[in-house]
N, C-alpha and C positions, 0 to 999 in steps of 0.2 A: 702278090706273088704271097705264099704261106711263111707264117714269122713264129719261131720259139716263143716268143711275147705270148701269142695263141694259149700256146701248152703250159704256161704259166698262170697265166688267166685262168685256163680251165682246171687247171690242178688246186689255186684259191677257191674256186667252189666245192669241188672235192672233200678239201681240208675242211672249209666252213660248214659242208653239211652233214657231214662224216662228227663235226662238233655238236650240230645241230642235235644230228640220231643221237648220240651218248646225253645229252640232256633229257630228249623225250624218253630216252630208255629209262633212265635212271628216275623220271617221272613215272612211266607204268611200273615200274619196279616198285616203288613207294605207294601205289593204293593203296595198301592194307597198313601203312605204317601211323602208327598214333601220332597225331598231329602233325601231320609232315606238310609242308608247304611245298608248293609249285613252282619250276622254276621256269621261265623262259629264255632262250638265246634271240638275242637283237645283232641283223646285220649292219655291216655299213662299207659301201665299195672302200675300195682300195686307193693309193694314190693314180691321179691320174698324168700322163703324158702329155703337154702343153704345148700344139704347135704355132699357137699364137693367142695372145691373152684378149685379143680384140681393139678394137678402135672404139673411138671416141667419135661423135657425129659431128660435121663439119656442115661449113655451105656448101661445100659441092660433092661431099660423100654422107649416105646416111650413118654412117657405123658399121661395124662389125662383130660378131661373137667372139668370145672366145673358141680357137679350135681346140681341144682334150679327146684322148682317148685312155678310156678305164684300164687300169691296169687287174682287175679281179676282184675281187669282196673278202673280206677280214670279219673277225668275230665283233661286236662293238660292247657285248659285254652281257651279260645275264641279269634279268629282271626276277626278284624273289614275291610271290604273289602271298600276303599276308594275312588276306579273308581268311575269316572263321569256318572251320570246316564243321558236318553236321556232328551233332552233338549225340552221342548214344550211351545209355545206361546199362550197367555194369554191373550193381550190387554187389561190387565190393566196396565199402564205406571208405578205404586208403584212396581210390581212385579220384581224380580231381579233374574238371573242365575248366577253361576259363571262356567266358561268353563274351568278347571286351579284346581290347588290345594288349593286355597285360602279358607277361610272363614270370611264370617262378624261378622264383631262384634260387641255384642252389650252389654247390659249393663241395671239391674237388680237393684235401692236401687245402691252402693257402690262395687258391683260385677260382673265382667267382664265374659261374654260367648262367646262360638263364636259355627256358623251356618253356614250351608249351605243351609238352607233354607228361601227363599228368599220372600217367602207370604208376603209383607210389607204394609202397612197403613198409611194412615195420620191420627191421633187424634185431638181433639178439638183444639189442641192446634197450629194443623202443623206440629209437629214432625212425623217424620216417625217411625214408633215402627214395632213390631214384632206384629201377632196375638195374642200373650199373653201377651201383652205388656211391653216388653223390648225393648227400644230405640236404634235404630241406629246409631253408632257412626261413624264421617267421620270429614272432613276439611272444616272450615268456609270460606267466601272469605271477603278482605278488602273492604273499600269506594270506591277502583278502579275495582272491582270485581277481586281481583288475589287470587286465593289459598292461604291460610296460613296454611303451613305445620306446622310439628312439636308437635303441640297441639290437642288430639283429641275432637271433641264438640259432641254434639245433632244434629243429620242432621234436618234442621226446612225449611220446600217447602213450603213461607207463598203463595198461593197463591188467590189474592183477596186482598191483602193486601198492599202486598212489590209496592213502588208505585219509580221510578225513573224520573232523568231528566237531561241532561246534558247543558252546556255550550256550544256555537258553536265556535270552534277557528279557523275551516281553511273555507274557500269556494275556488272553483273552478267554472274555467269561462273556454268555449269555444264557437269559432265563429269567424268571419271575421270582420275588419274594412274596408271597402272600401275606398284603399288610392288612389281615382281618384281627382286628382288635381282641378277639377274642385268644388267639395266637400269643399275647402277651406276657412273658412269664411274672411265676411269682417269685420263686428262689432257684438255687442249685439243687445239686445232690448233697446228702449227708451219710456223711460212714462216720462212725465210733468205735474205738477199741476202750474197754475197760480195765484198768488197770497195767494198761505197757509195763511200763514201767515204774516200778516204786522204791523211794531208800530203804535202807535197813532199820532205822526205825521211824516209827510214825512221825516223831517229835522231828525230823530234820529238816530244812527249808525248802521248800517246792521248788523242783525244776527249775532252770530258768536256760535260755538260748546257747548260752557259752558253756554249760555245764558239760562238763566230757561225758558218754553215755556208761562208756566201763568203770568208772568213778562211781557212779550212784545205782549201778546195777547189783543187788546182792539178793537179801534176803526176802522172797514178795509177801507180804500181807497175806497172800490169796497160797494156800502149802501147794495146788497143782499147778502151780506155775515156775518154770526152771530158773532156776538160779542163771547168774551173767558173772561169774568170777573172773576176776581180770588175767589168772591164770591161764585159762582156756584163748582169751582174746589173742588175734584178731576171729571177728564173726563176721559170716556172709550172710546177711541181711538181702534175702530177694525176694523182687514180686514177678511172677509169673501167671499168667492166663488171666488178669486183671483185664476189664472189660473199660472202653470209655463210648458209649454211645452204642452203637452196633461193633465196633472194630476191639478186635482183643492187642493191647497197649503192647509195645517190643519187652521183654524180659529184662531187666537192669538187673544189677544187687550192687550193695554198698558196705564195703569193708569197716568194721567197726573194729578202732583198735582206740589205741589209750589217748587218741588225741582227737576222735571224732566225736563231734558236739552235738546238742541236741537241734541244733539248729541247722548243721548236717544235716541230718534225719529228716526234717523239716522239706528243705530244700531238695532233696533225693526225691522226697514223696511229691512234691510238686512236680517235679522235674517229667517222671515218670508219668504223667497223667496229663500233661501240659496243662497244668493250673495255670492260670494268669493271676498271682496273688496279690490281695489286696484291693481288688474290685469290691464294690458293695452294692450286694443281689437287692433284690425288692423286698424283700422279710428282711434287711437290716442286718444278716450276717454277711461276714467278710469272707470274701476265697480266699483258699488257701490251708494248708496243714498246720494244728495248732495243737499244742502241749499245756494241761494245766497242769497246778502242784500234785495231783492226787495222781497225776501218772495216766491221764487218758488224754487217746488223742483223738483227736476231732478232723475230719477232713472233709473240708468245706467244695464242691467242685463251682465252676461257672456257671451260668445257667444256658437255655436251650438241651431241650431232649437230646440234642446230638452230642450235648455235654455229658450224661449224664454218666455217670462214676458205678462199675460194679464189682465190688471186692467182696470177697469172700475168705474162710478160712482157711483155705486150700490155696490160696493166692498166695500166702506169704510165707517163706521158710526162713528157718535160720537152724545155720553151720557152726561149730566152730570150730580152730585150728586144725583139728584132726578131721576133719569133714564128719564131725557128729551132729547128728540133726537134735536143735533145742526142741524139746515136743512142749506145747500148748502154752508156748510165751505170754498169750493174752486169749481174752477172748473177744469176740464180734456184735455187737450191735445194731441195725440196721432196720427202719423201719420202712417198707416196700410201700407202704400208703401213702406214707406224709413227710418221705423222705429222700424221695423221687426227682431229678432234676427236671423242670418244665419249659414251656416257651418254645413258640415256632422256631424252627430254626433247619436248617440242611446243609449237607455235609456232600465234597465231591474229592475225588483223590482223583489227582493226574500225575503223566509223569513229565521231569525235566530232564535237560544233561548236562553236566559240569562237564570243563574243557576237554577233557579225555573221553568223552564220550558214555561214561555211564550215568546208567538213569539213577534219577534221586526222586523216592514218591512224598508227593508232597499233598496233605490233606486238608481242605478247604471251609473251615466250619462257619455259618452266615447265621448267626440270632438276632430275631427281633428284640428290640432293646427300650426303644421308646416312639409314642405316637401322640404328636402336639400340633396345634393348630398349624403349623408351617411346615409337617410332612411329617413323614415316621424315622427312624435311626435304627440302623441294623450293626451290630456288634462281629466284629471279623477273628477269628481265629484261625493263625496257621501253622500246622505241625507238621516235620517231619521227624520221624524215626532215621535219616540218612546224617541228621545233624550231625556231623565228627567233630566234635570242640572236647579237648582233654581236661576244658577248665570248667564247661558246661554242655552235659550233656542232655538237656531239658528238649521235651520233645517240642513247645511250642516254641516256635522261634518269632512271631509277631503277633500283634493284634492293633488293633483299633476302630473309628467307627467309619462309618460311610452313611449320606444322609440322601432323602429323597424329598423332593418337593410336593404338593397336593396334587399334582399332576402321575406323580409316581415314575419321576426322572430322576436321575443322578443329577444334584446340586453341583459336586466337584466331581469332576471329571479327571482329576491328577489321577496317575497310575501311583499305587501304592507301590514302594520301594522295599522287598524281602532281601534278609541274605540269609544261605546256608554256611553252614564253616563245613571245610573240607581237608581237615586238614590231614598229613601222614597219607593222602591219596595218590599224590602226585599231582592234582589238578589245582587250578590256581585257587584262592581263598581266600576270602571269601566268596560263594557265588550268587552276585548280585544278581536279581532278576526280580520284573516288576507285574505288578497285578492289574490289568486293566478293565475294569468295570465299564468303558463307555470309549468304545469303536466305531464310528459309523451308525448302522443300524443293529450291528453285532454290541447290542447295549441291554444290562441289568436292571430291571425296571422292579419298582415294587408299586405293584396293583395287587387291589381285592378279587379271587378269584371267585366265580358266582356259585362253582361250588362248595360248598362246605365244608366237605371234606375233601377237598385239595390239598395238597402241599406243596410249598416251593421247592423249585426246580432251579437250578444252577449248574451248567457244565463248563469246562474249557474248550473251545472251538477252537483255538490258534495258540500254538506256541513253536517258537524259531528256533531253538536246540535241536541238535543234532545226535545220534548214537554214530557208533561208529560203523564206516562204509567204506567199501574199496572200490576205484576206479573199475566198472564192468563194461561199460560200450562207451562210445566216443562218433558224432558227427558234425558235418560241415557246414557252416553257414553260409548265406552268400556271402558277408562281408569277408570270410575267412576265420570267421571265426570256430573255434574246435570245443564244443561243447562235450562235456564227461558223464555220465550217467554212473551214480555210487549206487550200490548194492543197498544202501540206506533209503532208496527212494528219492534222492535229490540231484537235479541236474546243477554243474555248474562248469563255467570258461574255465578253459586249462590249457587256451592258448589260441595265436593266430595267424596266420599264412599271411608272408609277406609277397608283393608283387611287383614288377617294375615294368616304366613304360620308357620308351625312349623319342626321341623328335623325328627319328630316322628311322624304325627299324628295318628298313630295307640296306641298312648301313651296318647289319652286324655281319658276324665272320660266321657262318658254319664252321663248327668244330667236330662234330659226327656225333652220333649217339645222341641223337635227336636233342644238339646242346648247342646255344650259340654263345657267343664272347663279342665284348663290344670291341667295335672298330674304328677306324679315325673317324669316319662320316656319319657313325649314327648317334652320337651326342651322346651324354650322359646317361647314366642310370635314373630316373625318378623311382625312388622306391618307397612305398606307400603301401595300402591294401586293397584288396576290392571294392570295385564300384565307386573308387577314387581316380580323378584324372585321367579318364577315358579308360579305364584298366578292364573293366565291367565285373559282371558278378559270375562269383565262384559254383559252381555247381558238385555238387559231392554226389559220390557212387556213380559217376559217367565219364567218359572220354574222348575228346577232339578226335574226330576221325582225320584222315588226309584229306584236303581241299585238290586232289587231283582232278581234272576235269576227263572222264577216258574215253568222250566223243570227240574233245577237243585234241587229244592228241594225238588219237587215232588221223586224225584230219595232219594234222603238221607230219604225222608220219609217212603220210601220201605225199604232201607237200615237198618233204625233204628227203623221199626216195625217188620222184620227178626233177626236184635240183639236181640231185647227184647223179643221177642218168641222164641229165640236160648236162650237165659240166662234161662228164666222160665222154658224151657225143662231141662236145669241142674237143677233144684232146685227140678224140680219133678223126675228125676230119682234118683237123690239122697234120696227123699222120699223113693219112693220105694225101693230102696237097705237097704234103714234104717227098711223099712217094713219086709223086708224078714228076717232082721238081727234077729230082734224081734221074728220073727216067731218061728224061731229054738229052741229058749230057753220057745215053749210051749209044 
């Protein structure tokens, strides 16, 4: 006899298959959703009505099985497929894909979510965000561009606004110093000024270093020379257009007032030409500016052709407090055949940078000083017109010697430390950097060139400072590191994407918008970086595609349709039987 129970059994089939149809429809609808994970519905039998639980075997009976009638079908649950979808390149550098089991960590307000969809973009504040506005989490960097792990932050990529500059710490050189003994020096340059300053009376004591210049400047013995009356002080003593080697030295001015001494003038001249005073030249002279009692100024330069001083009458000017030129203050005498600096030397110019990225020009001159049975010795002179020290504006900022053995190799490879003053520039002062003459294969040698006309050659091949640069572009590495490219040609790590992993990803709760939240059965998030703990590598400029298998979904659609149709047939059949039962009573 037909039973209403069969109607309810058929109804359970309709309900279950309709729910499965919803899941299949959702999968098919998301065939093109970024990183969508397909869902599968599973059925289970509903409760059964027991006629008998069965009996155990006995000596007289073999036993019976339970007698049960099923009451239909129910939805057992859904299972999400977290297998990776295909990776498709997009060319958009903010698009990211994970090739593993990891999840991106994003945040909306104070709530944290997890996602496989890496379709990110930069907002107006240059934060990396999802399409729906959640901020992507990761690790920042410190002032030295080292990753700071342990605390998640909103990833920010300040394209066009982040600027960097780095002070130079090391400069490396390469080249050969021609150690031909014919290049040994014999003298430094010699320049003299006749009757520069004379006392009023010939019987006055000679000038000494502590004498003030204005007090000793009066009527000279040579009537063609101008007077320096104290009433017109201060005077502007300017050297402009003079040369050291082939380079014009910067223009500098000494203010001569009642307190300016002879020593001040001597130090000023040494500073202008970067002369290292007190060195004994091969001809017995001592380097540096000197004034004798007759008022004659002598300038003895350092050895080496690159240190030769060229100073002419027109290079020096003197103006009084009224800016009136003092004419013919002295006469110039120089013998170009006998008084030019000689000796093998080479000069190279290079640029370093202070802490603000400002360029600082440095001149390095190497001069052949000595040849012995142990090898050769060369003296270096380091000059910089950018040495900004109000107390010492000298061109020369360092000197010393380096020695080479019998094979032309540097004996002591210890870098030479140099300081440049950067006062009143806003940069760190002094700027300290090292000259490295031996760095692996890039070493300076001192060998004899077979060509008698060959010159020494040396050049800076590396320096680690940076001028100012602005972040122009960026890219993501497989480990999640964000590398920024700056307009000054350097790259720096500017952050790292953080990812999460779960012991049971299927326990995550779908929160919509391609977001998941931790569930009771997902376990706690393991926060790490790509390529760790099975999270997989990160692929930039690419997106993970949906992992829906369209063929399988269509097959399931057919099976679900068939199941739904069959369940409906149970209902119609039961209805027919009930109609027959009712018709008996007519």
